[in-house]
N, C-alpha and C positions, 0 to 999 in steps of 0.2 A: 683593646679592640683593634684587630689588624685591619688595614685598609683592604678593600676588595682588589682583585687582580686588575679590573678595568680602571679603578681609581689610581692604582700604582702606575699603570701604563700612562695615564693622562698626566700624572705628576712628573714622570720621567720625561715625557714629551715637553712639558713646560720648562724643565731644567735645560733640555737640549736647545729649545727655542731661545731661552735667556742667554745661553752661551753664544748662540748664533748671532743674536742681536748685538751683543757686546763686541764680538769679532767684526761683524759687518759694519758697525759704526766707525771702526778705524779706517775703513776703505770708502766711506761715503765721500763723494766729491764735495768740496766746500760750497757754501752759498756765496755767490759773487754778485755785487751790485756795481756796474760801471758808473763812475762819477765824471771822469774826464778822459778824452774829449767828448763833448756833448754839445751839438750846435744850438740847443735850446737853453743852455745855461750861460749866463752872463759872466764874463771874466774881465778883470781890469788890473792895471799896474799902478803903483803909487810910490811916492817918495817926496821929501821936502825939496823945495827949490834951493839951488846953491848959486848965489850971486846972480839971480835972475834966470838961471838955467835949470831944467829938470834934472833930478837925480836918478830917474828911471825912464826908459822909453822902449818902444817895440823895435825889434830888429826884423822879425817876420811874424806879424800878428796871426796870419793864417796857420802857422805852425807853432803858435804859442811860444815864440822865441823872443826874449827881451834881455836888456842889460839893466843893471842896477849898481849905482855907486853910492855907498854909504860912507859919509864923512864923520870924523870923530865928534864934531860940534853940531851934528844934525839933531834936531829936537825929537825926531822919531825915526823909525826904521824905514827902509824901502823894500818893496816886495811885490807879490802878485797874489790875487785871490779870485774866487768865483763863488757865485750863489749856488746853493744846493736845492732851493725850492723854487716854485713858480713866481714868488714875490719876495720882497726883502724881509718879511717877517715870518714866512712859512718855510720851514726847512724839512730835514729828514730825521726820522728816528733811527739813530745808529746804535741803540742800546742792545740790539740783538746781534751785533757784529763784534768781531774780535780785534780787527785791525785793518790796515791798508796795504795793498800792493802798490808800490810806487816805482815809476821809472822816469827819472829826470836826468837831463844832461847838463853838466856844469863845467865852466871854465872861469877861473878867477882867483882872487886873493884870500877870500874869507875861509877860515878853517871849518866853519859850521853854517848850516842853514837851519832855520827854525820853522817846522810845520806847525800850524795852529788851527784851532777850530773856534767858532763863535756860536754860542747857544742862546737863543732868545727865550726869555721867560718874563711875563709881566710882573712877577714877584720882585725882580730887581732891575727891570729895564722898561722902556716905554717906546711907543712908535716914533716919537719925535727924536729920541736920542739913542735908538737901537744901535747905530753904527759905532758908538763909543761905549755904551753901557751894557751891551750884550756880553755874556760871560766869555772870557778869553781863556782857552786851555791850550797849552803848547808843550812841545818837546824839542829835542835837538838831534840833528843828523850830521855826522862828519862829512864834509864835502868829498873827502877821499873815497867814501863809500858810494858816491853817486856814479852815474854813467852805466849802471847795471841795476837790474831789478832788486829792490829791497823790500822787506816787510817791516812795518812799524805797528807795534801793538797799541791798541787803544788804552791799555792800562799804563802806557808810558806817559800819557798826557796828564798834566796837572794844571790846576787853576793858577793863573798869573798873580803873583803877590801884589804887583803894582795895581792891578784892577781892584783887588780887595781893599787895598789901602786908599786908593784915590776916590772910590765911590762909597767908602764906609759900609761894606757889605756885611750883613748879619751872618753869624757863624753857621747857621743851618744851610747856607748856600756855598760854603767853602769847598765842598766836594765837586768833582766834575759832573756835568749834566750832559746827556746825549740824546734827550727825547725830542729836541727841536733844534738841530744844528743847521744854522742858516748860511754859514760861510766856511769854506776850507781855503787855506792859503799858505804861502811860504814867504818868509822875510829874512833880511840880514840885519843883524845889530852889532856886527863886528866890522870896523872900517875896512874898505877895500872895494875894488870894482869886480863885478861878477857878471857872467853871461849865463842865462838859464834857458833851457828849452824843455817844456813840459810835454812828455810823450803819453804817459798813462797814469791814471789814479783810479783805483777801484777798492770798494769796501768788501772785505771777505769775513766769513764767519762759518761756524759749524751749522750744518742744516739742523742738527739736533744737538743742543748743548749737552756736554758730558754730564754736567750736574743734573740737567733735566732728565737725561736718559737714566742715570742711576737712581734719581728720585722716583722716576716712573717704575723702574724695576723693583725698587724697595716697596713702593706702594702696591704694585701688583702682587708681590710675594706676601706682604702683610695682609692683603685681601684674601689671598689663597689660604694663609694660615688661619685667619679669622673664620673663613668659611669652613675650613677643615675642623677647627675647634667647635664651631657651632654645630657642624654635621655630626661630629663625634658625641657632642653633648646631647644632641637630639636622639641619636641612636642609643646612647647610654640611657637616656630618659625613657625611650620606648622599651628598651630591654628591662629597665627597672620596673616599669609598669607591668610588663609581661611576667616578670619574676614575682611581683607583688600578687598578681592574679593567681599565679601558680601556687605561691605560698598560702594565699587565702583558701584556695581550693584544697590544698593538702591539709591545712589546718581544719577545715570543715570535715574532710574525710577522716582526719585523725580523731576529731571530736566524736564522729559517728562510731569509729572503731572503739573509742574509749567507752562510749555508751554500751556498744555491743559487748565489749569486754566485761563491763560491770554486770550486764545482764547474764552473760555466760558464767561469770564468777559466782553470781548469786544463785544461778541455777545449779552450778556444780557444787555449791556449798549448802544448798537447801534440800531438805528431805521433801520429796514430791508429795508424799502421803500426808504428812503432818504440818508442813510449812515451817517447822523449826530447823535448826542446823542439822546437817548430817555429820558423819564422822569427819569428812574432809573439812567441813566448816569449823568444827570444834578444834581440829588440829591447826587450822589457820589462825584461830583466835589464840591458841596456846603459843604458836610461834611469835605472835605479836607481843603477848605479855611477857614472854621470856626474853624477847629482844629489848623491850623497854625496861627501864629501871623500876623495879617493884618497891623500891624504898624500904626494903627489909620487912615488908608486911606479909603475913601468911594468908593462905587462901583455902576455903573449904572445898572438898571434893566429894560428891555423892554419886553413887552408881545404883540405879533402881531397876528392878526386873519384875515384869508382871507374873504373878504366881499362876501356875497351871494354865498358861496361855495355850499350850498345845491342845488341851482338852476343849478349849473354846473353839479352836479351828476345826477339830474333829467333830464336835457336836453341832456347831452352827454354820460352819463353812468359813472360807477365807474372807468373804465379803464382810461378814460380821466381825471377824478378827481384825480386818483393816479399820472398821469403824471404832472398835475398842481402842486400838493403838492411837488413833487420831484423837479420841475423847480423852485418853490418859494424858496425851501431850498438851491438850487445852487446859486440863485441870492443873497440871504441874506448872504451866506457864502463868496461870492466873494467881498462883500461890507463891510465886517467886518475886524477888525484888527486881527493880529495873536494871540494876547493875549485874544481876546474875545471868549466866549463860547456860541455856538448856539445849541439849541436842539429843538426837536419836543415834545411839552408839551402834546399834545393829539389832535387827529382829524386834524383840519386845524389850530391849534394854535402853535406858535413858541415862544420860550423864549430866551432871550439874556442876558448874564451876562458880564458886561464891567468893568473890574478892572481899578482903577485909572481914572475913567471918571469924568472930571470936570462938575460941574452943568451947566455951561454956554454952554458947548459943547453937552450936552446930547440931548436937543431938536433938534439941528442941525443934529446930527448923526441920530436921529430917522426919521427926514424929508428926509434925504438922502436915507434911506432904503425904506421909503414909495414911494418916487419918482422913485427909481429903479424898483419897481414892477409896478407902474402905467405906466411907459414909455415902458415896455417890452410887446411885442405882442407874445402871446403864439400860436405857430403854431399848428393848428389842421386840417391839410390837407386843405380843401377848406373853412373851417370855423374858421378864427382866433379868438382868445379869448383875450379880454382885462380884466385884473384883477386889483383889488385894495386891499389894506390891511388897517386895522385900528390898531393903535399902542397906547398902554398905556406906559407911562414912569415915572420912579421915581428913587430916589437915596437911596441906602441902607447905612444908617449911620454906623460909625465904631462899635458902641455898640448895633446895632439893630439886632433883629433876622430876619431870612429870612421870617418866617411866617407873621410877621407884615408888612414887606416891600411888600410881595406878595399880601396881602389884599389890600394894597394901589394901587399897579400897576393894579390889577384886576379891581378895581373901576375906575381907569383911562381909561382902555380899554373899560369898559362899557360906560363911558362918551363919548369916541371917537365914538363908534358905535351909541350911542343915539343922538349924535350931527350930524349925517348924514353920518357916515362912511368915509373912505378914508382920514383920518386925524390922527394927533398925539395929544394926550392929556397928559400934564405933571402934575403930582401930587407930590408935595414936602411936606414932613411932617413939 
């Protein structure tokens, strides 16, 4: 079933829109969330004391400029961090972002700086110990890459092994968590003095995730395909119903035609006057028995003719003649077997086909028919009519054609008439 022109146009438009969406997605500006500087977010520096002196301090707090000196024997690192949420336990959901644009300025000895995130979740932390038990996720940046904008992917962050070990964290929490990040910071864990100025930190991500876009496109086309399949199925179902109705209508019309055909065949093979078979009907029966296997059995053939029928027509008129022919047909029919075929061969001639008729019984059967006519008085009001018939008889051999047998029975009828009428003449090949 071909789609309609309008549907094909809509489908082409959908294809073009799909291509346009895919191309346009490449040029969508990224989603940007500024994180720092932000006057409402709290930031601080930290580090262990070294011989009673701090290991980190501000150089210019207003410009987020500080120094940090990490010594080899320090118990923990020194660095800087800031809160991402309005309080210490509420942070930001960064799971829809892809990474960070960072611009920090550095001077110092350490080859690397470590950006880190902390995620709070009551599953592994508590409000009393969140500052140490919140999940730590970190990565590393070469300090030689600082002093110019860099992009750090969120996928680079991994959970700190020391955090897992120190707090005996269950395995289901080993993966990074970004749903409630409360702290973003930088620290140094390689010995050396460093000066850092934080200029800009922002979270960036795709406005529409590539996976989400392609999933949406796949879902859209799956919906289109399902709707098309359902539409085609519905149209096919409707067409099938229409075809069934048409077939049923044609079947009814065909049944009517068959009935009419049978009626016409019956009319065409039945003699209108007598109601028995006419010549065409007899010939149709003959074609059937000659087509079917006769199993090598012979068949009796009789040809009867009303004697002096012309005199009846001339004396009493054709109406009486028709009644006589009809009466003769009724008498012959009553005296034949159910398996016998009787027909009006033409005019006042009648033909009988007698399947499985023994040769010895054939002349007896023919005499019986002749006598039934001779003994019958045809009522014609005050002028009764006595009739006789002449009968020719023969047997159709199993392998003999009807034409050959008919020539013989026609000769036999001629002999019966020529011998004085009202008699049977048997002619056997």
